[in-house]
Backbone and ligand atoms as CSV (ligand in chain L), in Angstrom:
chain,resi,resn,atom,element,x,y,z
A,1,MET,N,N,106.168,130.138,69.251
A,1,MET,CA,C,106.256,129.207,70.257
A,1,MET,C,C,104.989,129.084,71.303
A,2,LYS,N,N,104.319,127.887,71.188
A,2,LYS,CA,C,103.039,127.549,71.900
A,2,LYS,C,C,103.003,128.151,73.262
A,3,ARG,N,N,102.227,128.602,73.869
A,3,ARG,CA,C,102.298,129.103,75.377
A,3,ARG,C,C,101.329,128.085,76.169
A,4,LEU,N,N,101.901,127.939,77.195
A,4,LEU,CA,C,100.856,126.894,78.087
A,4,LEU,C,C,101.192,127.619,79.675
A,5,VAL,N,N,100.133,127.697,80.361
A,5,VAL,CA,C,100.052,128.327,81.624
A,5,VAL,C,C,100.226,127.258,82.417
A,6,PHE,N,N,101.230,127.350,83.658
A,6,PHE,CA,C,101.471,126.548,84.577
A,6,PHE,C,C,100.940,127.160,85.888
A,7,ALA,N,N,99.688,126.607,86.341
A,7,ALA,CA,C,98.893,127.404,87.497
A,7,ALA,C,C,99.672,127.432,88.639
A,8,THR,N,N,100.763,128.381,88.636
A,8,THR,CA,C,101.674,128.288,90.082
A,8,THR,C,C,102.326,129.842,90.054
A,9,ASN,N,N,102.845,130.313,91.022
A,9,ASN,CA,C,103.546,131.377,91.150
A,9,ASN,C,C,105.069,130.875,91.710
A,10,ASN,N,N,105.037,129.705,92.010
A,10,ASN,CA,C,106.123,129.258,92.738
A,10,ASN,C,C,107.484,129.240,91.840
A,11,ALA,N,N,108.432,130.020,92.190
A,11,ALA,CA,C,109.544,130.223,91.423
A,11,ALA,C,C,110.314,129.080,91.201
A,12,HIS,N,N,110.282,128.162,92.198
A,12,HIS,CA,C,111.211,126.924,92.123
A,12,HIS,C,C,110.625,126.006,91.058
A,13,LYS,N,N,109.428,125.927,91.116
A,13,LYS,CA,C,108.503,125.074,90.522
A,13,LYS,C,C,108.469,125.592,88.768
A,14,LEU,N,N,108.542,127.043,88.721
A,14,LEU,CA,C,108.595,127.524,87.156
A,14,LEU,C,C,109.808,127.230,86.709
A,15,GLU,N,N,111.069,127.350,87.587
A,15,GLU,CA,C,112.243,126.896,86.891
A,15,GLU,C,C,112.513,125.586,86.756
A,16,GLU,N,N,111.906,124.639,87.288
A,16,GLU,CA,C,112.180,123.407,87.123
A,16,GLU,C,C,111.103,122.926,85.844
A,17,ALA,N,N,109.995,123.342,85.611
A,17,ALA,CA,C,109.215,123.229,84.678
A,17,ALA,C,C,109.894,123.889,82.977
A,18,ARG,N,N,110.498,124.989,83.200
A,18,ARG,CA,C,111.116,125.500,82.176
A,18,ARG,C,C,112.117,124.758,81.803
A,19,LYS,N,N,113.068,124.003,82.713
A,19,LYS,CA,C,114.083,123.373,82.305
A,19,LYS,C,C,113.772,122.131,81.557
A,20,ILE,N,N,112.526,121.625,81.884
A,20,ILE,CA,C,112.149,120.406,81.235
A,20,ILE,C,C,111.449,120.650,79.821
A,21,LEU,N,N,110.618,121.566,79.968
A,21,LEU,CA,C,109.659,121.884,78.886
A,21,LEU,C,C,109.824,123.216,77.916
A,22,GLY,N,N,110.812,123.917,78.420
A,22,GLY,CA,C,110.984,125.300,78.020
A,22,GLY,C,C,111.506,125.624,76.556
A,23,ASP,N,N,112.227,124.242,76.078
A,23,ASP,CA,C,112.696,124.410,74.765
A,23,ASP,C,C,111.686,124.103,73.655
A,24,ARG,N,N,110.515,123.904,74.016
A,24,ARG,CA,C,109.377,123.598,72.818
A,24,ARG,C,C,108.301,124.471,73.449
A,25,LEU,N,N,107.966,124.961,74.450
A,25,LEU,CA,C,106.885,125.675,75.106
A,25,LEU,C,C,107.273,127.000,75.727
A,26,GLU,N,N,106.438,128.010,75.419
A,26,GLU,CA,C,106.590,129.210,76.528
A,26,GLU,C,C,105.740,128.855,77.634
A,27,ILE,N,N,106.502,128.584,78.834
A,27,ILE,CA,C,105.600,128.441,80.114
A,27,ILE,C,C,105.418,129.666,81.164
A,28,VAL,N,N,104.177,129.837,81.140
A,28,VAL,CA,C,103.461,131.280,81.724
A,28,VAL,C,C,102.891,130.956,83.010
A,29,SER,N,N,103.472,131.851,83.982
A,29,SER,CA,C,102.685,131.799,85.364
A,29,SER,C,C,101.678,132.358,85.792
A,30,LEU,N,N,101.044,132.265,86.597
A,30,LEU,CA,C,99.570,132.878,87.187
A,30,LEU,C,C,99.745,134.193,86.986
A,31,GLU,N,N,100.985,134.791,87.678
A,31,GLU,CA,C,101.127,136.226,87.867
A,31,GLU,C,C,101.285,136.824,86.163
A,32,GLU,N,N,101.996,136.141,85.364
A,32,GLU,CA,C,101.863,136.856,83.998
A,32,GLU,C,C,100.669,136.869,83.053
A,33,ILE,N,N,99.560,135.829,83.659
A,33,ILE,CA,C,98.467,136.104,83.102
A,33,ILE,C,C,97.447,137.157,83.717
A,34,GLY,N,N,97.882,137.630,85.132
A,34,GLY,CA,C,97.139,138.506,85.795
A,34,GLY,C,C,96.170,137.858,86.757
A,35,CYS,N,N,96.679,136.690,87.103
A,35,CYS,CA,C,95.634,135.931,87.896
A,35,CYS,C,C,96.086,135.897,89.487
A,36,ASN,N,N,95.550,136.606,90.461
A,36,ASN,CA,C,95.946,136.542,91.782
A,36,ASN,C,C,95.147,135.671,92.693
A,37,ASP,N,N,94.305,134.830,91.891
A,37,ASP,CA,C,93.503,134.036,92.937
A,37,ASP,C,C,94.141,133.122,94.001
A,38,ASP,N,N,93.492,132.871,94.929
A,38,ASP,CA,C,93.949,132.071,95.866
A,38,ASP,C,C,93.130,130.842,95.642
A,39,ILE,N,N,93.710,129.938,94.761
A,39,ILE,CA,C,92.750,128.852,94.007
A,39,ILE,C,C,92.444,127.713,95.420
A,40,PRO,N,N,91.479,127.266,95.661
A,40,PRO,CA,C,91.118,126.490,96.670
A,40,PRO,C,C,91.687,125.182,96.250
A,41,GLU,N,N,92.432,124.324,97.235
A,41,GLU,CA,C,92.575,122.985,96.812
A,41,GLU,C,C,91.873,122.302,98.055
A,42,THR,N,N,90.691,121.751,97.725
A,42,THR,CA,C,89.769,121.294,98.520
A,42,THR,C,C,89.360,119.604,98.306
A,43,ALA,N,N,89.982,119.223,97.273
A,43,ALA,CA,C,89.661,117.750,97.013
A,43,ALA,C,C,90.759,116.924,97.964
A,44,PRO,N,N,90.028,115.542,98.254
A,44,PRO,CA,C,90.682,114.836,99.166
A,44,PRO,C,C,92.258,113.831,98.377
A,45,THR,N,N,92.236,114.149,96.864
A,45,THR,CA,C,93.440,113.458,96.344
A,45,THR,C,C,94.262,114.558,95.620
A,46,LEU,N,N,95.466,114.247,95.251
A,46,LEU,CA,C,96.414,115.000,94.515
A,46,LEU,C,C,95.968,115.310,93.252
A,47,GLU,N,N,95.357,114.254,92.774
A,47,GLU,CA,C,94.692,114.415,91.235
A,47,GLU,C,C,93.446,115.351,91.200
A,48,GLY,N,N,92.884,115.159,92.250
A,48,GLY,CA,C,91.547,116.208,92.387
A,48,GLY,C,C,92.254,117.692,92.463
A,49,ASN,N,N,92.968,117.898,93.199
A,49,ASN,CA,C,93.588,119.158,93.434
A,49,ASN,C,C,94.052,119.680,92.208
A,50,ALA,N,N,94.850,118.755,91.525
A,50,ALA,CA,C,95.631,119.444,90.270
A,50,ALA,C,C,94.628,119.812,89.148
A,51,LEU,N,N,93.401,118.858,89.253
A,51,LEU,CA,C,92.374,119.212,88.226
A,51,LEU,C,C,91.573,120.470,88.661
A,52,ILE,N,N,91.257,120.736,89.846
A,52,ILE,CA,C,90.564,121.836,90.407
A,52,ILE,C,C,91.485,123.224,89.598
A,53,LYS,N,N,92.726,122.910,90.197
A,53,LYS,CA,C,93.602,124.393,89.700
A,53,LYS,C,C,93.445,124.469,88.167
A,54,ALA,N,N,93.851,123.257,87.525
A,54,ALA,CA,C,93.696,123.515,85.799
A,54,ALA,C,C,92.290,124.045,85.368
A,55,ARG,N,N,91.614,123.503,85.964
A,55,ARG,CA,C,90.126,123.840,85.336
A,55,ARG,C,C,89.757,125.294,85.728
A,56,TRP,N,N,90.429,125.658,87.040
A,56,TRP,CA,C,89.979,127.135,87.619
A,56,TRP,C,C,90.639,128.163,86.363
A,57,ILE,N,N,91.839,127.777,85.829
A,57,ILE,CA,C,92.278,128.610,84.748
A,57,ILE,C,C,91.570,128.440,83.445
A,58,HIS,N,N,91.367,127.030,83.128
A,58,HIS,CA,C,90.928,127.025,81.900
A,58,HIS,C,C,89.468,127.464,81.791
A,59,ASP,N,N,88.684,127.442,82.892
A,59,ASP,CA,C,87.349,128.050,82.941
A,59,ASP,C,C,87.337,129.603,82.905
A,60,ARG,N,N,88.091,130.310,83.500
A,60,ARG,CA,C,88.119,131.683,83.628
A,60,ARG,C,C,88.835,132.556,82.372
A,61,TYR,N,N,89.765,131.850,81.959
A,61,TYR,CA,C,90.975,132.626,81.127
A,61,TYR,C,C,90.860,131.699,79.646
A,62,GLY,N,N,90.224,130.529,79.508
A,62,GLY,CA,C,90.100,129.852,78.217
A,62,GLY,C,C,91.419,129.444,77.523
A,63,LEU,N,N,92.437,129.359,78.692
A,63,LEU,CA,C,93.830,129.163,78.115
A,63,LEU,C,C,94.026,127.610,78.598
A,64,ASP,N,N,95.084,127.107,77.686
A,64,ASP,CA,C,95.542,125.650,77.690
A,64,ASP,C,C,96.562,125.823,78.986
A,65,CYS,N,N,96.406,125.059,79.870
A,65,CYS,CA,C,97.117,125.125,81.000
A,65,CYS,C,C,97.515,123.636,81.753
A,66,PHE,N,N,98.581,123.778,82.659
A,66,PHE,CA,C,98.571,122.577,83.549
A,66,PHE,C,C,98.716,123.123,85.039
A,67,ALA,N,N,98.627,121.893,85.918
A,67,ALA,CA,C,98.664,122.482,87.336
A,67,ALA,C,C,99.103,121.171,88.147
A,68,ASP,N,N,99.997,121.314,89.120
A,68,ASP,CA,C,100.424,120.257,89.812
A,68,ASP,C,C,100.123,120.125,91.361
A,69,ASP,N,N,99.812,119.070,91.981
A,69,ASP,CA,C,99.820,118.998,93.399
A,69,ASP,C,C,100.623,117.979,93.955
A,70,THR,N,N,101.096,117.959,95.013
A,70,THR,CA,C,102.233,117.279,95.616
A,70,THR,C,C,101.881,116.967,96.825
A,71,GLY,N,N,102.417,115.753,97.521
A,71,GLY,CA,C,102.262,115.387,98.884
A,71,GLY,C,C,103.229,114.617,99.205
A,72,LEU,N,N,103.701,114.727,100.448
A,72,LEU,CA,C,104.740,113.797,101.278
A,72,LEU,C,C,103.976,112.865,101.984
A,73,MET,N,N,104.280,111.277,101.753
A,73,MET,CA,C,103.547,110.369,102.341
A,73,MET,C,C,104.551,109.754,103.213
A,74,VAL,N,N,104.354,109.727,104.464
A,74,VAL,CA,C,105.524,109.153,105.290
A,74,VAL,C,C,104.862,107.998,106.091
A,75,ASP,N,N,105.471,106.720,105.735
A,75,ASP,CA,C,105.019,105.291,106.077
A,75,ASP,C,C,104.697,105.085,107.516
A,76,ALA,N,N,105.510,105.771,108.500
A,76,ALA,CA,C,105.239,105.649,109.871
A,76,ALA,C,C,104.310,106.608,110.518
A,77,LEU,N,N,103.727,107.579,109.634
A,77,LEU,CA,C,102.699,108.324,110.142
A,77,LEU,C,C,101.435,107.930,109.215
A,78,ASN,N,N,101.308,106.658,108.903
A,78,ASN,CA,C,100.348,106.205,107.989
A,78,ASN,C,C,99.622,107.213,106.733
A,79,GLY,N,N,100.893,107.673,106.062
A,79,GLY,CA,C,100.657,108.474,104.549
A,79,GLY,C,C,100.416,110.000,105.076
A,80,ALA,N,N,100.583,110.380,106.371
A,80,ALA,CA,C,100.601,111.726,106.740
A,80,ALA,C,C,101.986,112.301,106.193
A,81,PRO,N,N,101.997,113.871,105.865
A,81,PRO,CA,C,100.991,114.658,105.851
A,81,PRO,C,C,100.161,114.465,104.675
A,82,GLY,N,N,100.810,113.655,103.364
A,82,GLY,CA,C,100.016,113.594,102.386
A,82,GLY,C,C,99.145,114.904,101.647
A,83,VAL,N,N,98.036,114.712,101.291
A,83,VAL,CA,C,97.376,115.808,100.591
A,83,VAL,C,C,97.356,117.094,101.532
A,84,MET,N,N,97.665,116.976,102.913
A,84,MET,CA,C,97.846,118.066,103.658
A,84,MET,C,C,99.188,118.854,103.829
A,85,SER,N,N,100.026,118.448,103.178
A,85,SER,CA,C,101.474,118.543,103.172
A,85,SER,C,C,101.773,120.111,103.253
A,86,ALA,N,N,100.908,120.904,102.354
A,86,ALA,CA,C,101.214,122.390,102.553
A,86,ALA,C,C,100.832,122.865,103.776
A,87,ARG,N,N,99.787,122.473,104.540
A,87,ARG,CA,C,99.156,122.978,105.797
A,87,ARG,C,C,99.372,122.191,106.830
A,88,TYR,N,N,100.418,121.529,106.874
A,88,TYR,CA,C,100.597,120.418,108.007
A,88,TYR,C,C,100.432,121.148,109.488
A,89,ALA,N,N,101.404,122.158,109.324
A,89,ALA,CA,C,101.348,122.950,110.802
A,89,ALA,C,C,100.496,123.906,111.025
A,90,GLY,N,N,99.610,124.055,110.057
A,90,GLY,CA,C,98.361,125.262,110.173
A,90,GLY,C,C,98.322,125.697,108.594
A,91,PRO,N,N,97.461,126.850,108.623
A,91,PRO,CA,C,96.919,127.313,107.343
A,91,PRO,C,C,97.989,128.357,106.481
A,92,ALA,N,N,99.088,128.550,107.415
A,92,ALA,CA,C,99.936,129.405,106.955
A,92,ALA,C,C,100.854,129.296,105.836
A,93,HIS,N,N,100.802,127.770,105.432
A,93,HIS,CA,C,101.876,127.259,104.405
A,93,HIS,C,C,103.313,127.779,104.585
A,94,ASP,N,N,103.598,127.244,106.037
A,94,ASP,CA,C,105.187,127.780,106.341
A,94,ASP,C,C,105.640,126.633,106.371
A,95,SER,N,N,106.901,126.566,105.464
A,95,SER,CA,C,107.654,125.324,105.278
A,95,SER,C,C,108.355,124.948,106.474
A,96,ALA,N,N,109.086,126.015,106.989
A,96,ALA,CA,C,109.934,125.767,108.463
A,96,ALA,C,C,109.124,125.136,109.386
A,97,ALA,N,N,107.845,125.472,109.603
A,97,ALA,CA,C,106.982,125.059,110.779
A,97,ALA,C,C,106.754,123.542,110.294
A,98,ASN,N,N,106.229,123.499,109.097
A,98,ASN,CA,C,105.863,121.961,108.540
A,98,ASN,C,C,106.999,121.199,108.920
A,99,MET,N,N,108.280,121.594,108.586
A,99,MET,CA,C,109.329,120.518,108.854
A,99,MET,C,C,109.523,120.211,110.048
A,100,LYS,N,N,109.479,121.312,110.921
A,100,LYS,CA,C,109.621,121.211,112.384
A,100,LYS,C,C,108.720,120.365,112.801
A,101,LYS,N,N,107.348,120.196,112.469
A,101,LYS,CA,C,106.331,119.313,112.874
A,101,LYS,C,C,106.776,117.901,112.731
A,102,LEU,N,N,107.211,117.735,111.336
A,102,LEU,CA,C,107.090,116.340,110.883
A,102,LEU,C,C,108.497,115.979,111.563
A,103,LEU,N,N,109.756,116.580,111.738
A,103,LEU,CA,C,110.790,115.991,112.630
A,103,LEU,C,C,110.249,115.571,114.149
A,104,SER,N,N,109.540,116.354,114.728
A,104,SER,CA,C,108.875,116.162,116.079
A,104,SER,C,C,107.939,114.765,116.036
A,105,GLU,N,N,107.026,114.698,114.894
A,105,GLU,CA,C,106.282,113.660,114.817
A,105,GLU,C,C,107.402,112.380,114.746
A,106,MET,N,N,108.396,112.390,114.107
A,106,MET,CA,C,108.945,111.238,113.527
A,106,MET,C,C,110.192,111.082,114.580
A,107,GLU,N,N,110.314,111.857,115.820
A,107,GLU,CA,C,111.362,111.702,116.589
A,107,GLU,C,C,111.520,110.232,117.207
A,108,ASP,N,N,110.352,109.540,117.390
A,108,ASP,CA,C,110.909,108.364,117.920
A,108,ASP,C,C,110.502,106.975,116.824
A,109,LYS,N,N,110.394,107.321,115.853
A,109,LYS,CA,C,110.360,106.489,114.531
A,109,LYS,C,C,111.434,105.875,114.180
A,110,GLU,N,N,111.646,104.719,113.937
A,110,GLU,CA,C,112.811,103.982,113.467
A,110,GLU,C,C,112.637,103.770,112.003
A,111,ASP,N,N,111.415,103.463,111.656
A,111,ASP,CA,C,110.978,103.496,110.011
A,111,ASP,C,C,110.863,104.750,109.602
A,112,ARG,N,N,111.926,105.132,108.707
A,112,ARG,CA,C,111.959,106.563,108.000
A,112,ARG,C,C,111.506,106.610,106.779
A,113,ARG,N,N,110.930,105.356,106.249
A,113,ARG,CA,C,110.445,105.410,104.890
A,113,ARG,C,C,109.487,106.370,104.533
A,114,ALA,N,N,109.481,106.954,103.378
A,114,ALA,CA,C,108.424,108.048,102.803
A,114,ALA,C,C,108.767,108.256,101.137
A,115,HIS,N,N,107.523,108.762,100.656
A,115,HIS,CA,C,107.619,108.994,99.164
A,115,HIS,C,C,106.924,110.307,98.956
A,116,PHE,N,N,107.477,111.187,97.869
A,116,PHE,CA,C,106.718,112.422,97.412
A,116,PHE,C,C,105.897,111.701,96.415
A,117,SER,N,N,104.804,112.073,96.040
A,117,SER,CA,C,103.857,111.988,94.741
A,117,SER,C,C,103.424,113.218,94.040
A,118,THR,N,N,103.316,113.314,92.902
A,118,THR,CA,C,103.014,114.465,92.255
A,118,THR,C,C,101.688,114.106,91.294
A,119,ALA,N,N,100.783,114.701,91.010
A,119,ALA,CA,C,99.871,114.743,89.960
A,119,ALA,C,C,100.005,116.023,89.173
A,120,VAL,N,N,99.986,115.836,87.823
A,120,VAL,CA,C,100.073,117.101,87.006
A,120,VAL,C,C,98.747,116.778,86.096
A,121,ALA,N,N,97.918,117.782,86.274
A,121,ALA,CA,C,96.874,117.921,85.432
A,121,ALA,C,C,96.876,118.794,84.236
A,122,LEU,N,N,96.611,118.510,83.030
A,122,LEU,CA,C,97.043,119.163,81.840
A,122,LEU,C,C,95.414,119.265,81.213
A,123,ILE,N,N,95.079,120.447,80.797
A,123,ILE,CA,C,94.085,120.566,79.984
A,123,ILE,C,C,94.340,121.233,78.534
A,124,LEU,N,N,94.228,120.442,77.739
A,124,LEU,CA,C,94.893,120.919,76.389
A,124,LEU,C,C,93.723,120.635,75.245
A,125,ASP,N,N,93.335,121.906,74.564
A,125,ASP,CA,C,92.178,121.606,73.358
A,125,ASP,C,C,90.945,121.086,74.231
A,126,ASP,N,N,90.649,121.672,75.205
A,126,ASP,CA,C,89.411,121.221,76.061
A,126,ASP,C,C,89.446,119.682,76.512
A,127,GLN,N,N,90.442,118.972,76.563
A,127,GLN,CA,C,90.743,117.640,76.970
A,127,GLN,C,C,91.598,117.460,77.951
A,128,GLU,N,N,90.999,116.731,79.285
A,128,GLU,CA,C,92.052,116.676,80.444
A,128,GLU,C,C,92.752,115.423,80.516
A,129,TYR,N,N,94.135,115.743,81.000
A,129,TYR,CA,C,94.946,114.334,81.056
A,129,TYR,C,C,95.609,114.578,82.467
A,130,VAL,N,N,96.215,113.374,82.982
A,130,VAL,CA,C,96.819,113.396,84.390
A,130,VAL,C,C,97.973,112.437,84.175
A,131,PHE,N,N,99.100,113.066,84.741
A,131,PHE,CA,C,100.400,112.365,84.735
A,131,PHE,C,C,100.886,112.382,86.306
A,132,GLU,N,N,101.591,111.247,86.666
A,132,GLU,CA,C,101.887,111.125,87.905
A,132,GLU,C,C,103.324,110.745,87.907
A,133,GLY,N,N,104.102,111.118,88.995
A,133,GLY,CA,C,105.423,111.072,89.325
A,133,GLY,C,C,105.529,110.816,90.900
A,134,ARG,N,N,106.571,110.070,91.113
A,134,ARG,CA,C,106.676,109.660,92.477
A,134,ARG,C,C,108.492,109.335,92.735
A,135,VAL,N,N,108.821,109.477,93.885
A,135,VAL,CA,C,110.181,109.133,94.315
A,135,VAL,C,C,110.194,108.593,95.624
A,136,ASP,N,N,110.898,107.690,96.044
A,136,ASP,CA,C,111.086,107.109,97.315
A,136,ASP,C,C,112.412,107.507,98.169
A,137,GLY,N,N,112.168,107.655,99.296
A,137,GLY,CA,C,113.390,107.743,100.354
A,137,GLY,C,C,113.120,107.820,101.423
A,138,VAL,N,N,113.899,108.734,102.375
A,138,VAL,CA,C,113.781,108.516,103.753
A,138,VAL,C,C,113.672,109.915,104.508
A,139,ILE,N,N,113.255,110.079,105.496
A,139,ILE,CA,C,113.144,111.232,106.218
A,139,ILE,C,C,114.365,111.367,107.214
A,140,SER,N,N,115.319,112.258,107.169
A,140,SER,CA,C,116.516,112.383,107.774
A,140,SER,C,C,116.056,112.879,109.158
A,141,ARG,N,N,117.082,112.977,110.159
A,141,ARG,CA,C,116.771,113.223,111.439
A,141,ARG,C,C,116.932,114.647,111.721
A,142,THR,N,N,117.803,115.420,110.684
A,142,THR,CA,C,118.104,116.954,110.990
A,142,THR,C,C,118.195,117.451,109.421
A,143,PRO,N,N,117.656,118.656,109.260
A,143,PRO,CA,C,117.507,119.179,107.935
A,143,PRO,C,C,119.107,119.456,107.358
A,144,ALA,N,N,119.334,119.354,106.241
A,144,ALA,CA,C,120.466,119.577,105.604
A,144,ALA,C,C,120.433,120.198,103.993
A,145,GLY,N,N,121.140,121.298,103.763
A,145,GLY,CA,C,121.227,121.910,102.698
A,145,GLY,C,C,120.314,123.022,102.402
A,146,THR,N,N,120.425,123.802,101.393
A,146,THR,CA,C,119.776,125.281,101.259
A,146,THR,C,C,119.130,125.368,100.079
A,147,GLN,N,N,119.156,124.386,99.048
A,147,GLN,CA,C,118.572,124.575,97.915
A,147,GLN,C,C,117.132,124.315,97.885
A,148,GLY,N,N,116.419,124.539,96.845
A,148,GLY,CA,C,114.937,123.653,96.777
A,148,GLY,C,C,113.986,124.445,97.732
A,149,PHE,N,N,113.059,123.951,98.281
A,149,PHE,CA,C,112.066,124.281,99.167
A,149,PHE,C,C,111.197,123.279,99.746
A,150,GLY,N,N,110.262,123.754,100.530
A,150,GLY,CA,C,109.490,122.851,101.022
A,150,GLY,C,C,110.073,121.844,102.152
A,151,TYR,N,N,109.571,120.564,102.033
A,151,TYR,CA,C,110.409,119.509,102.950
A,151,TYR,C,C,111.902,119.090,102.123
A,152,ASP,N,N,112.484,119.729,101.230
A,152,ASP,CA,C,113.656,119.183,100.599
A,152,ASP,C,C,114.815,118.957,101.576
A,153,PRO,N,N,115.090,119.906,102.796
A,153,PRO,CA,C,116.107,119.654,103.340
A,153,PRO,C,C,116.171,118.252,104.311
A,154,VAL,N,N,114.786,117.705,104.606
A,154,VAL,CA,C,114.642,116.494,105.454
A,154,VAL,C,C,114.378,115.181,104.464
A,155,PHE,N,N,114.417,115.392,103.016
A,155,PHE,CA,C,114.193,114.204,102.390
A,155,PHE,C,C,115.051,113.516,101.473
A,156,ILE,N,N,115.654,112.376,101.944
A,156,ILE,CA,C,116.733,111.946,101.027
A,156,ILE,C,C,116.143,110.840,100.250
A,157,PRO,N,N,116.498,111.051,98.869
A,157,PRO,CA,C,115.865,110.039,97.697
A,157,PRO,C,C,116.748,108.937,97.626
A,158,ASP,N,N,116.171,107.655,97.384
A,158,ASP,CA,C,117.010,106.629,97.387
A,158,ASP,C,C,118.276,106.539,96.514
A,159,GLU,N,N,117.910,107.167,95.493
A,159,GLU,CA,C,118.770,107.386,94.265
A,159,GLU,C,C,120.346,108.189,94.782
A,160,SER,N,N,120.090,108.840,96.003
A,160,SER,CA,C,121.236,109.675,96.361
A,160,SER,C,C,121.591,109.332,97.964
A,161,GLY,N,N,122.789,109.898,98.451
A,161,GLY,CA,C,122.872,109.760,99.900
A,161,GLY,C,C,122.665,111.082,100.292
A,162,ILE,N,N,122.211,112.114,99.676
A,162,ILE,CA,C,122.056,113.487,100.402
A,162,ILE,C,C,120.782,113.770,99.955
A,163,SER,N,N,120.276,115.037,100.862
A,163,SER,CA,C,118.995,115.454,100.743
A,163,SER,C,C,118.720,116.367,99.451
A,164,PHE,N,N,117.339,116.506,99.166
A,164,PHE,CA,C,116.884,117.102,97.905
A,164,PHE,C,C,117.750,118.515,97.921
A,165,ALA,N,N,117.741,119.137,99.277
A,165,ALA,CA,C,118.133,120.623,99.646
A,165,ALA,C,C,119.659,120.701,99.006
A,166,GLU,N,N,120.469,119.713,98.944
A,166,GLU,CA,C,121.662,119.666,98.933
A,166,GLU,C,C,122.186,119.445,97.437
A,167,MET,N,N,121.083,119.145,96.408
A,167,MET,CA,C,121.262,118.674,95.090
A,167,MET,C,C,121.180,119.974,94.288
A,168,ASP,N,N,121.769,119.980,93.142
A,168,ASP,CA,C,121.311,121.379,92.524
A,168,ASP,C,C,120.018,120.958,91.491
A,169,ALA,N,N,119.593,121.776,91.036
A,169,ALA,CA,C,118.159,121.972,90.664
A,169,ALA,C,C,118.101,120.683,89.274
A,170,ASP,N,N,119.155,120.447,88.498
A,170,ASP,CA,C,119.195,119.477,87.491
A,170,ASP,C,C,119.005,118.179,88.080
A,171,ALA,N,N,119.913,117.801,89.150
A,171,ALA,CA,C,119.953,116.664,89.726
A,171,ALA,C,C,118.936,116.333,90.275
A,172,LYS,N,N,118.059,117.421,91.178
A,172,LYS,CA,C,116.745,116.877,91.666
A,172,LYS,C,C,115.754,116.810,90.612
A,173,ASN,N,N,115.845,117.541,89.600
A,173,ASN,CA,C,114.790,117.385,88.322
A,173,ASN,C,C,114.667,115.942,87.942
A,174,ALA,N,N,115.889,115.333,87.719
A,174,ALA,CA,C,116.177,114.141,87.055
A,174,ALA,C,C,115.561,112.678,87.913
A,175,ILE,N,N,115.355,113.152,89.216
A,175,ILE,CA,C,114.683,111.847,90.038
A,175,ILE,C,C,113.462,112.295,90.802
A,176,SER,N,N,113.093,113.701,90.737
A,176,SER,CA,C,112.264,113.869,91.622
A,176,SER,C,C,110.680,113.608,91.090
A,177,HIS,N,N,109.791,113.456,91.965
A,177,HIS,CA,C,108.390,113.187,91.732
A,177,HIS,C,C,107.635,114.215,90.676
A,178,ARG,N,N,108.047,115.578,90.830
A,178,ARG,CA,C,107.607,116.320,90.005
A,178,ARG,C,C,108.328,116.294,88.424
A,179,GLY,N,N,109.509,116.184,88.736
A,179,GLY,CA,C,110.437,116.001,87.538
A,179,GLY,C,C,109.954,114.825,86.608
A,180,ARG,N,N,109.578,113.800,87.272
A,180,ARG,CA,C,109.237,112.489,86.658
A,180,ARG,C,C,107.735,112.595,85.931
A,181,ALA,N,N,106.809,113.589,86.846
A,181,ALA,CA,C,105.458,113.834,86.262
A,181,ALA,C,C,105.572,114.593,85.099
A,182,MET,N,N,106.503,115.642,85.072
A,182,MET,CA,C,106.561,116.669,84.099
A,182,MET,C,C,107.059,116.078,82.858
A,183,GLN,N,N,108.187,114.963,83.001
A,183,GLN,CA,C,108.841,114.221,82.005
A,183,GLN,C,C,107.865,113.598,81.171
A,184,LYS,N,N,106.842,113.095,81.914
A,184,LYS,CA,C,105.495,112.381,81.282
A,184,LYS,C,C,104.728,113.306,80.317
A,185,LEU,N,N,104.604,114.401,80.938
A,185,LEU,CA,C,103.849,115.599,80.242
A,185,LEU,C,C,104.554,116.043,79.033
A,186,ALA,N,N,105.992,116.168,79.198
A,186,ALA,CA,C,106.951,116.554,77.843
A,186,ALA,C,C,106.895,115.326,76.918
A,187,ASP,N,N,106.786,114.227,77.237
A,187,ASP,CA,C,106.989,113.339,76.335
A,187,ASP,C,C,105.376,113.190,75.685
A,188,PHE,N,N,104.321,113.598,76.330
A,188,PHE,CA,C,103.070,113.565,75.886
A,188,PHE,C,C,103.002,114.618,74.695
A,189,LEU,N,N,103.436,115.795,75.225
A,189,LEU,CA,C,103.426,117.108,74.310
A,189,LEU,C,C,104.145,116.786,73.088
A,190,SER,N,N,105.241,115.857,73.190
A,190,SER,CA,C,106.312,115.908,72.137
A,190,SER,C,C,105.805,114.731,71.128
A,191,ARG,N,N,104.598,114.112,71.491
A,191,ARG,CA,C,104.039,113.185,70.561
A,191,ARG,C,C,103.331,113.591,69.351
L,1,IMP,P1,P,102.364,121.674,96.453
L,1,IMP,O1,O,101.063,120.744,95.960
L,1,IMP,O2,O,103.329,121.689,95.105
L,1,IMP,O3,O,101.665,123.023,96.925
L,1,IMP,O4,O,102.920,121.190,97.422
L,1,IMP,C1,C,102.429,120.619,98.936
L,1,IMP,C2,C,103.537,120.639,99.814
L,1,IMP,O5,O,104.440,119.831,99.597
L,1,IMP,C3,C,104.170,122.096,100.165
L,1,IMP,O6,O,104.112,122.258,101.418
L,1,IMP,C4,C,105.311,121.875,99.534
L,1,IMP,O7,O,106.324,122.806,100.104
L,1,IMP,C5,C,105.711,120.538,99.546
L,1,IMP,N1,N,106.471,119.989,98.351
L,1,IMP,C6,C,105.831,120.426,97.187
L,1,IMP,N2,N,106.944,119.695,96.180
L,1,IMP,C7,C,108.062,119.748,96.835
L,1,IMP,C8,C,109.489,119.586,96.631
L,1,IMP,O8,O,109.908,119.262,95.459
L,1,IMP,N3,N,110.344,119.165,97.506
L,1,IMP,C9,C,109.979,119.632,99.010
L,1,IMP,N4,N,108.662,119.824,99.445
L,1,IMP,C10,C,107.632,119.980,98.123
């Protein structure tokens, strides 16, 4: 089976990717190729950051790989936290702190519209490709659910009345930003 590195060590993302791509590809994490680098995410766009991560692995390890970058864009906050979503409350990448800050910034906002966007960058046979996925929804007033990760407890997609953290992995995958981008990747790879 062909191997493809997914430039992440996030267990939730790996599980999501293996569900979508795992029947035709062996998806390998950074840890599994012995990469412990803290890959810098310094680009001003999701696509730019996804490409930085994919190129990092391709340049150093010579392996085919893909990488993703996601942002939560909130209308009432002019698109924030956006590309800064992981570091919204500071450099610690602390999801609980990020969510707390988001709910506090949103406290007096009636407009709760938001969307997640994901860019997936693939490097295959030295060629670069980018796939995008998006899901629209609203920011809830209180967190709900224990599944998933990141901002899942406060994001309610339009397609369902419950938060991402209240959905099982398959239900989230079917409509999520990353699920949609990964499905485009899967469709491309099966051509
Ligand atoms: P990353 O680019 O995937 O590292 O994501 C950036 C930020 O968005 C991190 O704070 C993640 O926790 C958050 N994030 C990414 N994907 C999801 C998701 O599927 N649900 C909720 N939060 C997410």
